[in-house]
C-alpha positions as CSV (number, residue, x, y, z in Angstrom):
1,M,214.7,55.7,91.0
2,A,216.9,52.8,90.1
3,Y,219.8,53.0,92.6
4,V,219.8,53.5,96.3
5,I,222.4,53.9,99.0
6,A,222.0,51.3,101.7
7,Q,223.1,50.5,105.3
8,P,226.9,50.0,104.7
9,C,227.2,53.8,104.0
10,A,226.0,54.8,107.5
11,D,228.8,56.5,109.3
12,V,231.2,55.9,106.4
13,K,230.3,58.5,103.7
14,D,233.4,57.7,101.5
15,K,232.1,59.9,98.6
16,S,233.8,58.0,95.8
17,C,230.3,57.8,94.3
18,V,229.8,61.6,94.5
19,D,232.9,62.1,92.4
20,E,231.7,59.6,89.8
21,C,228.1,60.8,89.5
22,P,227.6,62.8,86.3
23,V,224.4,64.6,87.4
24,D,225.3,65.5,91.0
25,C,222.4,63.6,92.5
26,I,224.1,62.1,95.5
27,Y,223.5,64.2,98.6
28,E,225.2,64.2,102.0
29,G,223.2,63.8,105.2
30,G,224.5,63.7,108.8
31,R,225.5,60.0,108.8
32,A,225.0,58.8,105.2
33,L,224.7,59.7,101.5
34,Y,221.5,59.6,99.6
35,I,220.6,59.3,95.9
36,H,217.8,61.7,94.8
37,P,215.1,59.5,93.2
38,E,214.1,62.1,90.7
39,E,217.5,63.5,89.8
40,C,219.2,60.1,89.2
41,V,219.5,59.2,85.5
42,D,220.0,55.5,86.2
43,C,223.5,55.5,84.7
44,G,225.0,53.2,87.4
45,A,228.4,55.0,87.5
46,C,228.2,55.2,91.3
47,E,227.7,51.5,92.0
48,P,231.2,50.0,91.1
49,V,233.2,52.7,92.9
50,C,231.6,52.3,96.3
51,P,234.3,50.8,98.5
52,V,231.7,49.5,101.1
53,E,229.3,48.1,98.5
54,A,226.4,50.2,99.8
55,I,224.9,51.1,96.4
56,Y,222.3,48.7,94.9
57,F,219.7,48.6,92.2
58,E,216.5,49.3,94.1
59,D,215.2,45.8,93.9
60,D,218.5,44.2,95.0
61,V,219.0,45.7,98.4
62,P,219.2,42.9,101.0
63,A,215.9,42.6,102.8
64,G,217.4,42.5,106.2
65,W,218.6,46.0,105.9
66,G,215.1,47.6,105.8
67,D,213.5,49.9,103.2
68,H,216.5,51.9,101.9
69,R,214.5,52.8,98.8
70,G,212.0,54.6,101.0
71,S,214.8,55.9,103.2
72,N,216.6,57.5,100.2
73,A,213.3,59.1,99.1
74,A,212.3,60.3,102.6
75,F,215.6,62.1,103.0
76,F,214.4,64.6,100.4
77,D,211.0,65.3,102.1
78,T,212.4,68.4,103.7
79,I,214.7,69.7,100.9
80,G,212.7,68.7,97.8
81,S,214.6,68.7,94.6
82,P,217.4,71.2,94.8
83,G,218.8,70.3,91.4
84,G,222.3,69.3,92.5
85,A,224.1,68.3,95.7
86,A,227.3,70.4,95.3
87,A,225.5,73.8,95.6
88,L,223.4,72.6,98.6
89,G,226.2,71.1,100.7
90,A,225.9,68.6,103.5
91,Q,222.6,68.5,105.4
92,P,222.4,68.0,109.1
93,H,219.6,65.4,109.0
94,D,219.1,61.8,108.0
95,S,216.2,59.6,107.1
96,A,214.5,58.0,110.0
97,L,215.9,54.6,109.0
98,V,219.5,55.8,109.0
99,A,219.0,57.8,112.2
100,S,217.7,54.7,113.9
101,L,220.8,52.6,113.1
102,P,223.3,52.1,115.9
103,Q,226.3,54.4,115.4
104,A,229.5,52.8,114.2
105,V,232.2,52.7,116.8
106,A,235.5,54.0,115.7
107,S,238.3,51.5,115.9
């Protein structure tokens, strides 16, 4: 895995990255989006289009946000590798890290 979706995506899920991904490896959870670590081809097309700057190279995620590399991988523990997000659709769960974040308050 080279890219991960980090904390700024929680409760935002803009999906600009989904439209840009050529291999359909960005999946939707209940509160955030997740990049499948085995399906990602490391093209980086998703990173510049994210309006909240939530997508990082795995080694560049700010340390204060926690282990989003592990969080992205853990999201797929229950669904495995479906081979594409579009056919699967949104999933009702999130990784433990994302689920533990305080919910954003709508303004």
